[in-house]
C-alpha positions as CSV (number, residue, x, y, z in Angstrom):
1,M,-25.8,-166.4,-27.3
2,E,-23.4,-164.2,-25.3
3,K,-25.3,-161.0,-26.2
4,I,-28.6,-162.4,-24.9
5,I,-26.9,-163.3,-21.6
6,I,-25.3,-159.9,-21.2
7,D,-28.5,-158.1,-22.0
8,E,-30.4,-160.1,-19.5
9,A,-27.7,-159.5,-16.9
10,K,-27.9,-155.8,-17.4
11,I,-31.6,-155.9,-16.6
12,I,-31.0,-157.8,-13.3
13,L,-27.9,-156.0,-12.2
14,P,-29.6,-152.9,-10.5
15,Y,-31.6,-155.3,-8.3
16,L,-28.6,-157.3,-7.3
17,L,-26.7,-154.2,-6.3
18,K,-29.6,-152.8,-4.4
19,H,-30.4,-155.9,-2.4
20,K,-26.9,-157.3,-2.1
21,N,-28.2,-160.9,-2.2
22,V,-30.1,-163.0,-4.6
23,W,-31.5,-166.4,-4.1
24,A,-32.2,-168.7,-7.1
25,N,-34.2,-171.8,-7.5
26,Y,-34.7,-173.8,-10.7
27,D,-37.7,-176.0,-11.3
28,N,-36.5,-178.5,-13.9
29,E,-39.9,-180.0,-14.6
30,A,-41.5,-176.6,-15.2
31,D,-38.3,-175.1,-16.7
32,I,-38.7,-171.9,-14.6
33,L,-35.8,-170.1,-12.9
34,Y,-36.9,-168.1,-9.8
35,L,-34.8,-165.2,-8.7
36,H,-35.6,-163.7,-5.3
37,F,-34.1,-160.3,-4.3
38,K,-35.8,-160.2,-0.8
39,K,-36.6,-162.8,1.8
40,P,-39.3,-163.4,2.7
41,N,-40.6,-163.0,-0.9
42,N,-44.3,-162.3,-0.6
43,A,-45.5,-160.6,-3.8
44,D,-48.7,-158.6,-3.8
45,N,-48.6,-157.9,-7.6
46,T,-47.1,-159.5,-10.7
47,E,-46.5,-158.4,-14.3
48,M,-45.7,-160.6,-17.3
49,T,-43.3,-159.2,-19.9
50,D,-43.3,-159.8,-23.6
51,D,-40.3,-162.2,-23.3
52,D,-42.0,-164.5,-20.7
53,I,-40.5,-163.1,-17.5
54,I,-42.8,-162.6,-14.5
55,I,-41.8,-159.6,-12.4
56,R,-42.9,-159.9,-8.8
57,Y,-43.7,-156.8,-6.8
58,Q,-44.2,-156.0,-3.1
59,K,-45.5,-152.5,-2.5
60,D,-44.3,-151.4,-5.9
61,E,-40.8,-152.7,-5.3
62,I,-39.4,-155.5,-7.5
63,I,-38.7,-158.4,-5.2
64,G,-38.2,-161.2,-7.7
65,L,-38.3,-162.6,-11.2
66,S,-39.6,-165.9,-12.6
67,I,-38.0,-166.7,-15.9
68,L,-40.1,-169.0,-17.9
69,N,-38.6,-171.5,-20.4
70,A,-35.2,-170.8,-18.8
71,S,-33.3,-173.7,-20.5
72,K,-34.4,-172.6,-23.9
73,R,-32.7,-169.2,-23.4
74,M,-29.3,-170.9,-23.0
75,N,-29.5,-172.6,-26.4
76,G,-29.2,-169.4,-28.3
């Protein structure tokens, strides 16, 4: 379980360092964790990864992530 968390943190780290702030919201019913690197967060494009993460872009810059099935990722 720890390796998964560390690997996912390594992916997110460059965006945290660049934007200095991150806002997070969790939708318990939909089981989606939303991470926003910029406010306001108005995406003009999105991309779905193979591991069910939606990457949100604004003018080709990553401004947020939507992590689907978030609670299942913590159960190893």
